C-alpha positions as a Markdown table, in Angstrom:
| # | Residue | x | y | z |
|---|---|---|---|---|
| 1 | Met | -15.0 | -11.7 | 35.1 |
| 2 | Leu | -15.2 | -13.8 | 37.9 |
| 3 | Asn | -19.1 | -14.0 | 39.0 |
| 4 | Thr | -18.3 | -13.1 | 42.9 |
| 5 | Ser | -19.8 | -10.4 | 44.9 |
| 6 | Val | -17.1 | -8.5 | 46.8 |
| 7 | Leu | -17.2 | -6.2 | 50.5 |
| 8 | Tyr | -13.8 | -4.8 | 50.3 |
| 9 | Leu | -12.6 | -2.9 | 53.3 |
| 10 | Pro | -9.8 | -0.9 | 53.2 |
| 11 | Ile | -8.5 | -0.6 | 56.6 |
| 12 | Gly | -5.3 | 1.9 | 58.1 |
| 13 | Arg | -4.5 | 4.3 | 60.7 |
| 14 | Lys | -3.3 | 7.8 | 60.2 |
| 15 | Thr | -0.8 | 7.4 | 62.4 |
| 16 | Phe | 0.8 | 5.4 | 59.6 |
| 17 | Asp | 1.6 | 6.8 | 55.8 |
| 18 | Ile | -2.0 | 7.6 | 55.0 |
| 19 | Glu | -1.3 | 9.2 | 51.3 |
| 20 | Val | 1.0 | 5.9 | 50.3 |
| 21 | Ala | -2.2 | 3.6 | 51.9 |
| 22 | Glu | -3.9 | 5.3 | 50.1 |
| 23 | Gln | -2.6 | 4.6 | 46.2 |
| 24 | Tyr | -2.3 | 1.0 | 47.6 |
| 25 | Arg | -6.2 | 1.5 | 48.3 |
| 26 | Lys | -7.1 | 2.9 | 45.0 |
| 27 | Gln | -5.2 | 0.0 | 42.9 |
| 28 | Ser | -6.6 | -2.3 | 44.7 |
| 29 | Glu | -10.1 | -1.5 | 44.4 |
| 30 | Asn | -9.9 | -0.4 | 40.6 |
| 31 | Trp | -8.4 | -4.3 | 40.2 |
| 32 | Leu | -11.3 | -5.5 | 42.4 |
| 33 | Gln | -13.8 | -3.7 | 40.3 |
| 34 | Ala | -12.2 | -4.9 | 36.7 |
| 35 | Ser | -11.7 | -8.7 | 38.1 |
| 36 | Cys | -15.6 | -9.0 | 40.0 |
| 37 | Ala | -19.0 | -8.8 | 38.9 |
| 38 | Lys | -20.0 | -6.9 | 42.1 |
| 39 | Val | -17.7 | -4.3 | 44.7 |
| 40 | Ile | -18.8 | -3.2 | 47.4 |
| 41 | Ala | -16.2 | -0.3 | 48.9 |
| 42 | Pro | -15.8 | 2.9 | 50.6 |
| 43 | Asn | -14.7 | 5.8 | 48.9 |
| 44 | Glu | -11.6 | 6.1 | 51.2 |
| 45 | Ile | -9.7 | 4.1 | 53.7 |
| 46 | Leu | -11.6 | 3.5 | 56.9 |
| 47 | Thr | -9.5 | 4.8 | 59.6 |
| 48 | Ser | -11.5 | 4.6 | 63.3 |
| 49 | Val | -13.8 | 1.5 | 64.3 |
| 50 | Glu | -16.7 | 3.9 | 64.3 |
| 51 | Glu | -16.2 | 4.7 | 60.4 |
| 52 | Leu | -16.3 | 1.3 | 60.2 |
| 53 | Glu | -19.2 | 0.8 | 61.3 |
| 54 | Asp | -21.1 | 3.5 | 60.0 |
| 55 | Phe | -20.1 | 2.1 | 56.4 |
| 56 | Leu | -21.6 | -1.5 | 57.9 |
| 57 | Gln | -24.4 | 0.2 | 58.8 |
| 58 | Ser | -25.0 | 1.5 | 55.1 |
| 59 | Ile | -24.9 | -1.6 | 53.5 |
| 60 | Arg | -26.0 | -4.3 | 55.9 |
| 61 | His | -28.4 | -5.6 | 53.5 |
| 62 | Glu | -26.0 | -6.4 | 50.9 |
| 63 | Ser | -26.1 | -9.7 | 49.5 |
| 64 | Ile | -21.9 | -10.7 | 49.6 |
| 65 | Asp | -19.9 | -14.0 | 48.9 |
| 66 | Thr | -16.7 | -12.9 | 50.9 |
| 67 | Leu | -15.3 | -10.4 | 52.8 |
| 68 | Leu | -12.2 | -8.8 | 51.4 |
| 69 | Tyr | -10.4 | -7.4 | 54.0 |
| 70 | Gln | -6.9 | -4.9 | 53.4 |
| 71 | Ser | -4.8 | -4.0 | 56.2 |
| 72 | Val | -3.7 | -1.0 | 54.3 |
| 73 | Thr | -1.5 | 0.0 | 57.1 |
| 74 | Phe | -1.9 | -1.5 | 60.9 |
| 75 | Ala | -5.3 | -1.5 | 62.9 |
| 76 | Asp | -5.9 | -3.6 | 65.7 |
| 77 | Gly | -8.3 | -6.4 | 65.9 |
| 78 | Glu | -11.4 | -4.2 | 67.2 |
| 79 | Phe | -11.4 | -3.4 | 63.4 |
| 80 | Met | -12.5 | -7.5 | 62.7 |
| 81 | Val | -14.3 | -8.4 | 65.8 |
| 82 | Lys | -17.0 | -4.9 | 64.6 |
| 83 | Thr | -16.6 | -6.4 | 61.1 |
| 84 | Leu | -18.1 | -9.8 | 62.4 |
| 85 | Glu | -21.3 | -8.4 | 64.0 |
| 86 | Tyr | -22.8 | -7.6 | 60.8 |
| 87 | Phe | -21.2 | -9.7 | 58.3 |
| 88 | Thr | -20.7 | -13.5 | 58.5 |
| 89 | Asn | -19.3 | -14.4 | 55.2 |
| 90 | Pro | -16.1 | -16.1 | 55.1 |
| 91 | Val | -13.1 | -13.6 | 55.0 |
| 92 | Val | -9.4 | -13.1 | 53.0 |
| 93 | Val | -7.1 | -10.7 | 54.7 |
| 94 | Trp | -5.0 | -8.9 | 52.1 |
| 95 | Ser | -1.6 | -7.4 | 53.3 |
| 96 | Val | 0.5 | -4.9 | 51.2 |
| 97 | Arg | 4.3 | -5.0 | 51.0 |
| 98 | Glu | 6.5 | -1.9 | 52.9 |
| 99 | Pro | 6.8 | 0.9 | 50.1 |
| 100 | Ser | 10.5 | 1.3 | 50.9 |
| 101 | Val | 13.2 | -0.5 | 53.6 |
| 102 | Gly | 14.9 | 1.6 | 55.6 |
| 103 | Gly | 13.9 | 4.6 | 58.2 |
| 104 | Arg | 10.3 | 5.1 | 59.2 |
| 105 | Leu | 8.3 | 1.7 | 58.7 |
| 106 | Arg | 5.2 | 3.7 | 56.9 |
| 107 | Leu | 2.7 | 0.9 | 56.5 |
| 108 | Asn | 3.1 | -1.9 | 59.2 |
| 109 | Ser | 0.5 | -3.8 | 57.3 |
| 110 | Leu | 1.8 | -7.6 | 57.5 |
| 111 | Thr | 1.2 | -7.2 | 60.9 |
| 112 | Gly | -2.0 | -5.6 | 60.6 |
| 113 | Gly | -2.5 | -8.8 | 58.5 |
| 114 | Asn | -1.0 | -11.0 | 61.2 |
| 115 | Ser | -3.5 | -9.9 | 63.9 |
| 116 | Thr | -6.3 | -10.1 | 61.8 |
| 117 | Ser | -5.9 | -13.5 | 61.3 |
| 118 | Asn | -5.1 | -14.1 | 64.9 |
| 119 | Val | -8.2 | -12.5 | 65.3 |
| 120 | Leu | -10.2 | -14.7 | 62.9 |
| 121 | Arg | -8.9 | -18.0 | 64.3 |
| 122 | Asn | -9.7 | -17.5 | 67.6 |
| 123 | His | -13.4 | -16.6 | 66.9 |
| 124 | Asn | -13.3 | -20.0 | 65.0 |
| 125 | His | -14.1 | -17.9 | 61.4 |
| 126 | Pro | -13.1 | -19.6 | 58.5 |
| 127 | Phe | -10.5 | -17.1 | 56.7 |
| 128 | Ser | -7.4 | -17.3 | 54.4 |
| 129 | Phe | -4.4 | -14.8 | 53.6 |
| 130 | Val | -2.7 | -13.5 | 50.9 |
| 131 | Phe | 0.3 | -10.8 | 50.4 |
| 132 | Gly | 1.4 | -8.7 | 47.6 |
| 133 | Asn | 0.9 | -5.6 | 46.0 |
| 134 | Pro | -2.2 | -5.2 | 43.3 |
| 135 | Asp | 0.0 | -5.1 | 40.4 |
| 136 | Glu | 1.7 | -7.8 | 41.2 |
| 137 | Glu | 0.5 | -11.2 | 38.8 |
| 138 | Gln | 1.0 | -13.4 | 41.5 |
| 139 | Leu | -1.0 | -11.6 | 44.1 |
| 140 | Gln | -3.6 | -11.6 | 41.6 |
| 141 | Arg | -3.9 | -15.0 | 40.6 |
| 142 | Lys | -3.6 | -16.2 | 44.7 |
| 143 | Leu | -6.1 | -13.9 | 45.4 |
| 144 | Thr | -8.4 | -14.9 | 42.4 |
| 145 | Lys | -8.6 | -18.5 | 43.5 |
| 146 | Gln | -9.3 | -17.3 | 47.1 |
| 147 | Leu | -12.0 | -15.5 | 45.8 |
| 148 | Ser | -13.4 | -18.4 | 43.5 |
| 149 | Val | -13.1 | -21.0 | 46.9 |
| 150 | Met | -14.9 | -18.1 | 49.4 |
| 151 | Arg | -17.7 | -18.0 | 46.5 |
| 152 | Val | -18.0 | -21.7 | 46.7 |
| 153 | Ile | -18.1 | -21.6 | 50.4 |
| 154 | Gln | -20.6 | -19.2 | 50.8 |
| 155 | Ser | -22.5 | -21.3 | 47.8 |
| 156 | Leu | -22.6 | -24.3 | 49.5 |
| 157 | Lys | -24.1 | -22.3 | 52.4 |
| 158 | Asp | -27.6 | -21.6 | 50.4 |
| 159 | Met | -26.9 | -25.0 | 48.3 |
| 160 | Lys | -30.2 | -27.5 | 48.3 |
| 161 | Val | -29.9 | -30.2 | 46.8 |
| 162 | Gly | -33.1 | -31.9 | 45.5 |
| 163 | Val | -33.0 | -36.0 | 46.2 |
| 164 | Val | -35.5 | -37.1 | 43.5 |
| 165 | Gly | -36.3 | -40.5 | 45.0 |
| 166 | Asp | -34.6 | -42.9 | 47.0 |
| 167 | Tyr | -31.0 | -44.5 | 46.5 |
| 168 | Pro | -31.6 | -47.7 | 44.7 |
| 169 | Pro | -30.6 | -51.3 | 46.7 |
| 170 | Gly | -27.2 | -51.7 | 47.9 |
| 171 | Phe | -26.1 | -48.2 | 46.8 |
| 172 | Phe | -25.4 | -47.2 | 50.7 |
| 173 | Phe | -23.1 | -44.7 | 49.7 |
| 174 | Ser | -25.6 | -42.8 | 48.1 |
| 175 | Gln | -27.3 | -41.7 | 51.3 |
| 176 | Ala | -26.6 | -38.1 | 53.3 |
| 177 | Asp | -27.1 | -37.8 | 57.4 |
| 178 | Glu | -28.9 | -34.1 | 56.8 |
| 179 | Asp | -27.9 | -32.6 | 59.9 |
| 180 | Glu | -24.2 | -34.1 | 59.6 |
| 181 | Leu | -24.2 | -32.4 | 55.7 |
| 182 | His | -25.6 | -29.0 | 56.6 |
| 183 | Gln | -23.4 | -28.7 | 59.3 |
| 184 | Ala | -19.8 | -29.5 | 57.4 |
| 185 | Phe | -21.1 | -27.8 | 54.5 |
| 186 | Gly | -24.5 | -25.7 | 55.1 |
| 187 | Val | -26.0 | -27.8 | 52.6 |
| 188 | Thr | -29.7 | -28.2 | 52.8 |
| 189 | Leu | -32.0 | -31.7 | 51.2 |
| 190 | Lys | -35.5 | -31.7 | 49.8 |
| 191 | Lys | -37.2 | -35.0 | 48.7 |
| 192 | Val | -39.0 | -35.3 | 45.7 |
| 193 | Asp | -41.4 | -37.8 | 45.2 |
| 194 | Leu | -40.0 | -40.2 | 41.9 |
| 195 | Gln | -43.5 | -41.9 | 41.2 |
| 196 | Lys | -45.6 | -39.2 | 41.7 |
| 197 | Ala | -43.1 | -37.3 | 39.1 |
| 198 | Phe | -43.6 | -40.5 | 36.7 |
| 199 | Lys | -47.5 | -40.4 | 37.2 |
| 200 | Glu | -47.9 | -36.8 | 36.6 |
| 201 | Cys | -45.0 | -35.8 | 33.9 |
| 202 | Ile | -47.1 | -38.2 | 30.9 |
| 203 | His | -49.7 | -35.8 | 31.1 |
| 204 | Ile | -48.3 | -32.7 | 30.2 |
| 205 | Pro | -49.4 | -31.0 | 27.0 |
| 206 | Lys | -47.1 | -31.5 | 24.3 |
| 207 | Ser | -47.1 | -27.6 | 23.9 |
| 208 | Glu | -45.2 | -27.6 | 27.4 |
| 209 | Trp | -42.6 | -30.3 | 26.9 |
| 210 | Val | -41.6 | -30.2 | 23.3 |
| 211 | Gly | -38.7 | -27.7 | 23.9 |
| 212 | Glu | -36.9 | -30.3 | 26.1 |
| 213 | Val | -36.5 | -31.9 | 22.4 |
| 214 | Asp | -35.3 | -28.8 | 21.1 |
| 215 | Arg | -32.9 | -28.1 | 23.0 |
| 216 | Ala | -31.8 | -31.7 | 22.7 |
| 217 | Glu | -31.5 | -31.5 | 19.0 |
| 218 | Gln | -29.2 | -29.0 | 19.7 |
| 219 | Gln | -26.3 | -31.3 | 20.5 |
| 220 | Val | -27.4 | -34.5 | 20.4 |
| 221 | Ile | -26.4 | -36.5 | 17.2 |
| 222 | Gly | -29.4 | -39.4 | 15.8 |
| 223 | Leu | -31.6 | -38.0 | 18.3 |
| 224 | Gln | -35.2 | -39.4 | 16.8 |
| 225 | Arg | -37.6 | -36.7 | 17.8 |
| 226 | Asp | -41.1 | -39.2 | 17.2 |
| 227 | Asp | -39.2 | -41.9 | 19.3 |
| 228 | Glu | -41.5 | -42.5 | 22.8 |
| 229 | Thr | -38.4 | -42.7 | 24.9 |
| 230 | Val | -37.4 | -39.2 | 23.6 |
| 231 | Gln | -41.0 | -37.6 | 24.4 |
| 232 | Lys | -40.9 | -39.0 | 27.8 |
| 233 | Phe | -37.7 | -38.1 | 28.3 |
| 234 | Ala | -39.2 | -34.1 | 27.6 |
| 235 | Gln | -42.2 | -34.4 | 29.7 |
| 236 | Phe | -40.4 | -36.0 | 32.8 |
| 237 | Ser | -37.6 | -33.2 | 32.3 |
| 238 | Thr | -40.1 | -30.8 | 31.9 |
| 239 | Tyr | -41.7 | -31.6 | 35.1 |
| 240 | Ile | -38.3 | -31.7 | 37.0 |
| 241 | Lys | -38.0 | -28.4 | 35.7 |
| 242 | Arg | -41.2 | -27.4 | 37.8 |
| 243 | Glu | -39.7 | -29.1 | 40.6 |
| 244 | Ile | -36.5 | -27.3 | 40.6 |
| 245 | Glu | -37.7 | -23.2 | 40.1 |
| 246 | Lys | -40.7 | -24.1 | 42.7 |
| 247 | Glu | -38.1 | -25.1 | 45.4 |
| 248 | Gly | -35.1 | -23.1 | 44.5 |
| 249 | Phe | -33.1 | -26.5 | 43.8 |
| 250 | Thr | -28.7 | -25.7 | 43.1 |
| 251 | Ser | -28.4 | -29.7 | 42.0 |
| 252 | Leu | -29.9 | -32.5 | 42.1 |
| 253 | Ala | -29.1 | -36.1 | 43.0 |
| 254 | Met | -32.0 | -38.7 | 40.9 |
| 255 | Arg | -32.2 | -42.5 | 41.6 |
| 256 | Cys | -32.3 | -43.7 | 38.1 |
| 257 | Trp | -32.8 | -48.1 | 38.0 |
| 258 | Pro | -34.8 | -49.7 | 38.1 |
| 259 | Asp | -37.7 | -47.3 | 38.0 |
| 260 | Phe | -37.2 | -45.3 | 35.1 |
| 261 | Phe | -36.9 | -48.8 | 33.0 |
| 262 | Asn | -39.6 | -50.6 | 34.9 |
| 263 | Asp | -41.9 | -47.7 | 35.4 |
| 264 | Leu | -41.3 | -44.7 | 32.9 |
| 265 | Gly | -40.4 | -46.9 | 30.4 |
| 266 | Ala | -37.2 | -44.6 | 29.3 |
| 267 | Ala | -34.2 | -44.2 | 30.5 |
| 268 | Pro | -32.9 | -41.2 | 32.9 |
| 269 | Cys | -29.6 | -40.5 | 31.3 |
| 270 | Ser | -30.8 | -38.0 | 29.3 |
| 271 | Thr | -32.4 | -35.9 | 31.7 |
| 272 | Leu | -29.0 | -36.1 | 34.0 |
| 273 | Ser | -27.3 | -35.2 | 30.6 |
| 274 | Gln | -29.3 | -32.1 | 29.2 |
| 275 | Phe | -30.0 | -31.0 | 32.9 |
| 276 | Thr | -26.2 | -31.4 | 33.3 |
| 277 | Glu | -25.1 | -29.6 | 30.5 |
| 278 | Asp | -27.0 | -26.1 | 31.1 |
| 279 | Gly | -26.1 | -25.9 | 34.7 |
| 280 | Met | -28.3 | -28.0 | 37.0 |
| 281 | Val | -25.7 | -30.5 | 38.1 |
| 282 | Thr | -27.4 | -34.3 | 38.7 |
| 283 | Ser | -26.2 | -36.9 | 40.0 |
| 284 | Cys | -27.4 | -40.8 | 39.5 |
| 285 | Glu | -28.2 | -43.4 | 41.6 |
| 286 | Ser | -29.5 | -40.6 | 43.8 |
| 287 | Asp | -25.5 | -40.1 | 45.0 |
| 288 | Ile | -26.3 | -36.6 | 47.1 |
| 289 | His | -22.7 | -36.5 | 48.0 |
| 290 | Gly | -21.4 | -37.0 | 43.9 |
| 291 | Ser | -24.1 | -34.4 | 43.0 |
| 292 | Ile | -22.7 | -31.7 | 45.4 |
| 293 | Ser | -18.9 | -32.9 | 44.3 |
| 294 | Met | -19.9 | -32.1 | 40.5 |
| 295 | Phe | -21.3 | -28.6 | 41.8 |
| 296 | Ile | -18.6 | -28.3 | 43.8 |
| 297 | Leu | -16.1 | -28.9 | 40.5 |
| 298 | Arg | -18.3 | -26.8 | 38.3 |
| 299 | Glu | -18.6 | -23.8 | 40.1 |
| 300 | Leu | -14.5 | -23.6 | 40.4 |
| 301 | Ala | -14.1 | -24.3 | 36.9 |
| 302 | Asn | -16.2 | -21.3 | 35.8 |
| 303 | Gly | -19.5 | -23.1 | 34.7 |
| 304 | Asn | -17.8 | -26.3 | 33.2 |
| 305 | Ala | -19.5 | -29.3 | 33.1 |
| 306 | Pro | -18.6 | -31.9 | 35.3 |
| 307 | Tyr | -19.3 | -35.6 | 34.9 |
| 308 | Leu | -19.9 | -38.7 | 37.4 |
| 309 | Gly | -18.2 | -42.0 | 36.6 |
| 310 | Asp | -17.7 | -45.4 | 38.1 |
| 311 | Leu | -13.6 | -46.2 | 38.1 |
| 312 | Val | -13.8 | -49.8 | 36.0 |
| 313 | His | -10.4 | -49.9 | 34.3 |
| 314 | Ile | -6.5 | -49.7 | 34.6 |
| 315 | Asp | -4.2 | -49.8 | 32.1 |
| 316 | Glu | -0.8 | -50.2 | 33.5 |
| 317 | Glu | 1.4 | -49.6 | 30.5 |
| 318 | Lys | -0.3 | -46.3 | 30.1 |
| 319 | Asn | -0.8 | -45.3 | 33.7 |
| 320 | Ser | -4.5 | -44.6 | 33.0 |
| 321 | Ala | -7.7 | -45.2 | 34.4 |
| 322 | Val | -11.2 | -45.5 | 32.9 |
| 323 | Phe | -14.2 | -43.5 | 34.1 |
| 324 | Trp | -17.7 | -45.0 | 33.1 |
| 325 | His | -21.5 | -44.4 | 33.1 |
| 326 | Cys | -24.4 | -45.7 | 31.5 |
| 327 | Gly | -25.5 | -43.3 | 29.5 |
| 328 | Ala | -24.9 | -39.9 | 31.6 |
| 329 | Gly | -22.6 | -37.0 | 30.2 |
| 330 | Ala | -23.6 | -33.7 | 29.6 |
| 331 | Tyr | -23.3 | -33.1 | 25.7 |
| 332 | Ser | -20.1 | -30.4 | 25.7 |
| 333 | Leu | -17.8 | -33.1 | 27.3 |
| 334 | Ala | -17.7 | -35.5 | 24.1 |
| 335 | Arg | -15.0 | -35.7 | 21.9 |
| 336 | Pro | -15.5 | -33.0 | 18.6 |
| 337 | Asp | -14.7 | -35.7 | 15.7 |
| 338 | Thr | -18.1 | -37.6 | 17.3 |
| 339 | Gly | -20.4 | -34.7 | 19.0 |
| 340 | Ala | -22.6 | -36.5 | 21.2 |
| 341 | Thr | -24.5 | -39.1 | 20.1 |
| 342 | Ala | -27.7 | -40.7 | 21.0 |
| 343 | Gly | -27.8 | -43.8 | 22.4 |
| 344 | Val | -29.4 | -46.8 | 24.5 |
| 345 | His | -28.8 | -47.4 | 28.2 |
| 346 | Pro | -26.0 | -50.7 | 27.6 |
| 347 | Asn | -27.9 | -53.0 | 29.7 |
| 348 | Arg | -31.7 | -52.3 | 29.4 |
| 349 | Lys | -31.5 | -51.2 | 26.0 |
| 350 | Ile | -33.7 | -48.8 | 26.2 |
| 351 | Gly | -33.2 | -44.4 | 24.9 |
| 352 | Leu | -33.0 | -42.3 | 25.4 |
| 353 | Ala | -29.4 | -42.2 | 26.5 |
| 354 | Met | -25.2 | -41.2 | 25.7 |
| 355 | Asp | -23.2 | -42.8 | 24.0 |
| 356 | Phe | -19.6 | -41.4 | 23.3 |
| 357 | Gly | -16.7 | -41.0 | 24.2 |
| 358 | Leu | -15.3 | -38.0 | 26.3 |
| 359 | Lys | -12.7 | -35.3 | 24.9 |
| 360 | Ala | -9.0 | -35.3 | 25.6 |
| 361 | Gly | -7.8 | -32.4 | 27.9 |
| 362 | Glu | -6.2 | -31.5 | 31.3 |
| 363 | Val | -8.8 | -32.9 | 34.0 |
| 364 | Thr | -9.5 | -33.2 | 38.1 |
| 365 | Met | -10.7 | -35.6 | 39.8 |
| 366 | Phe | -12.6 | -35.2 | 42.6 |
| 367 | Arg | -15.1 | -36.3 | 45.7 |
| 368 | Val | -17.0 | -35.3 | 48.7 |
| 369 | Ser | -16.5 | -38.8 | 51.0 |
| 370 | His | -17.9 | -39.7 | 53.7 |
| 371 | Thr | -16.9 | -42.3 | 56.3 |
| 372 | Pro | -18.0 | -43.4 | 60.2 |
| 373 | Asp | -15.3 | -40.7 | 61.0 |
| 374 | Gly | -16.7 | -38.0 | 59.3 |
| 375 | Tyr | -16.3 | -36.1 | 55.9 |
| 376 | Arg | -13.1 | -36.2 | 53.7 |
| 377 | Leu | -12.4 | -34.8 | 50.3 |
| 378 | Leu | -10.1 | -37.1 | 47.4 |
| 379 | Ile | -8.6 | -34.8 | 45.0 |
| 380 | Met | -6.7 | -36.1 | 41.9 |
| 381 | Lys | -5.0 | -34.8 | 38.3 |
| 382 | Gly | -4.5 | -35.9 | 35.2 |
| 383 | Thr | -5.2 | -35.9 | 31.7 |
| 384 | Ala | -7.9 | -37.2 | 29.4 |
| 385 | Leu | -6.4 | -39.0 | 26.5 |
| 386 | Asp | -7.4 | -38.7 | 23.1 |
| 387 | Val | -8.6 | -42.8 | 22.3 |
| 388 | Glu | -11.0 | -44.4 | 20.7 |
| 389 | Gln | -14.6 | -44.6 | 22.8 |
| 390 | Pro | -13.5 | -47.5 | 25.7 |
| 391 | Phe | -17.0 | -48.6 | 26.4 |
| 392 | Thr | -20.4 | -48.1 | 25.2 |
| 393 | Gly | -22.8 | -45.2 | 27.5 |
| 394 | Thr | -20.2 | -42.4 | 28.2 |
| 395 | Ser | -16.4 | -42.9 | 29.2 |
| 396 | Val | -13.3 | -41.6 | 29.5 |
| 397 | Glu | -9.6 | -42.4 | 29.5 |
| 398 | Val | -7.3 | -40.6 | 31.9 |
| 399 | Glu | -3.7 | -40.6 | 32.1 |
| 400 | Leu | -3.3 | -40.1 | 36.1 |
| 401 | Ala | -0.3 | -37.7 | 37.7 |
| 402 | Thr | 0.4 | -40.5 | 40.1 |
| 403 | Asp | 1.3 | -44.4 | 40.0 |
| 404 | Val | -2.1 | -45.9 | 38.3 |
| 405 | Thr | -1.3 | -48.8 | 40.8 |
| 406 | Glu | -0.3 | -47.5 | 44.1 |
| 407 | Thr | -3.5 | -45.2 | 43.7 |
| 408 | Leu | -6.0 | -47.9 | 43.1 |
| 409 | Tyr | -5.4 | -49.7 | 46.4 |
| 410 | Asp | -4.9 | -46.8 | 47.9 |
| 411 | Leu | -8.2 | -45.6 | 46.5 |
| 412 | Met | -9.9 | -49.5 | 47.6 |
| 413 | His | -8.0 | -49.4 | 51.1 |
| 414 | Ala | -9.2 | -45.7 | 52.2 |
| 415 | Gly | -12.7 | -47.2 | 50.9 |
| 416 | Tyr | -13.7 | -45.0 | 49.1 |
| 417 | Glu | -17.2 | -44.7 | 47.1 |
| 418 | Pro | -17.2 | -45.9 | 43.3 |
| 419 | His | -18.7 | -42.9 | 42.1 |
| 420 | Phe | -15.6 | -40.1 | 41.1 |
| 421 | Ala | -16.6 | -36.6 | 39.2 |
| 422 | Leu | -14.3 | -35.0 | 37.0 |
| 423 | Val | -14.4 | -31.9 | 35.4 |
| 424 | Tyr | -11.9 | -30.2 | 32.6 |
| 425 | Gly | -9.2 | -27.6 | 34.1 |
| 426 | Asp | -6.7 | -27.5 | 36.8 |
| 427 | Val | -8.5 | -26.6 | 40.3 |
| 428 | Val | -6.5 | -28.5 | 42.6 |
| 429 | Asp | -5.1 | -25.6 | 44.0 |
| 430 | Glu | -9.0 | -24.9 | 44.7 |
| 431 | Leu | -9.8 | -27.6 | 46.1 |
| 432 | Lys | -7.1 | -28.0 | 48.4 |
| 433 | Glu | -7.9 | -24.6 | 50.1 |
| 434 | Leu | -11.6 | -25.9 | 50.1 |
| 435 | Gly | -10.5 | -28.0 | 52.4 |
| 436 | Arg | -8.0 | -26.2 | 54.7 |
| 437 | Ile | -10.8 | -23.3 | 55.1 |
| 438 | Leu | -13.7 | -26.2 | 55.7 |
| 439 | Asn | -11.3 | -28.0 | 58.2 |
| 440 | Ile | -12.0 | -30.9 | 56.4 |
| 441 | Gln | -9.2 | -34.0 | 55.9 |
| 442 | Thr | -7.8 | -33.4 | 52.0 |
| 443 | Asn | -6.2 | -36.4 | 50.3 |
| 444 | Leu | -4.3 | -35.9 | 47.1 |
| 445 | Tyr | -3.2 | -38.0 | 44.1 |
| 446 | Thr | -1.8 | -34.6 | 41.9 |
| 447 | Gly | 1.9 | -35.9 | 41.5 |
| 448 | Cys | 4.7 | -32.9 | 42.3 |
């Protein structure tokens, strides 16, 4: 079931075959109720602008992700214009098939969808279109993807990224212009003082932070709970969790080096890993767009934990690329035969960090990228290979769907940022639709 809330508006005119239209409405609502967490709908087709407004008045305070506007029969643009006076959510326009060909045009639903799409375009309002009957599997798959994308768009409008410390020296790609970011995606930023967190977290009583150690022990193999760096991981994580609750953060972008090693005396990787595993996606090196990329992937992949890594190696013979980072990785991403194992940071030799290779499977790589010309999206597709851990830290070797050498040169010449988000599953279609609706340039490396 999709974790989304939908406002379903079946619209029609009584001059058409309203009895057949009502059958479509019932079938549509039944499928929606079985597929979505929350569906708000009238008890019958809304056949006048006055009926529509009465209904919208009655539910105007409801919180929704998507407005699903079904032209069950033809209806003019007045219906959509009135709807936009009450709700500003992205819209999915749905037209159904004619019940028969020959004789009277009984529904003219497709023209209704055409008219509505024209209204939305001329209002510069984000929308998508689907066509088909509610019992068609192809329509159901298409609509499921559309509803998922619309939910993400709405989530981005509500998204608040906690920026924990400034980006490290020279990591210019980790920053973002807050006004431009908000205009493009709706995302807002809020800074958290990293040094203050270091100073205050070490005074948190054990009774309040020991639960973080207990949590890590559930999935991290070889965790030494009495190690000082494990204690500091738990203290810092507890402090940041309080900030998350207080500020209502949706994701985090956290500065890691050199401060964690020099000032706290522990690696940041364990905090990033556990937070991402538990749903609060957290990027390292204070990479704001990396955090947003991870969040989008997680939302589109039904809550699967994402990964963020550098592109560090290619193998032309295997047509593969290795994505790596120092020691951050959600526990559930580890190879089943090794599990998520505890280690130390490969360069600083300080714990607590993760040290494992990622599991095999179909993956999608993604980046919300920024240039002086504005935003762009990068989408790549591949298969994570069943190979031994390529490098210490966390890493995954991915056979790309496109030629690895050509892709490498394209990425470098296009000047993409060196952090790539990755998630298990195929969400390419959803990401493409996200770029289309947001009107953002989208570059694909997904094969046929």
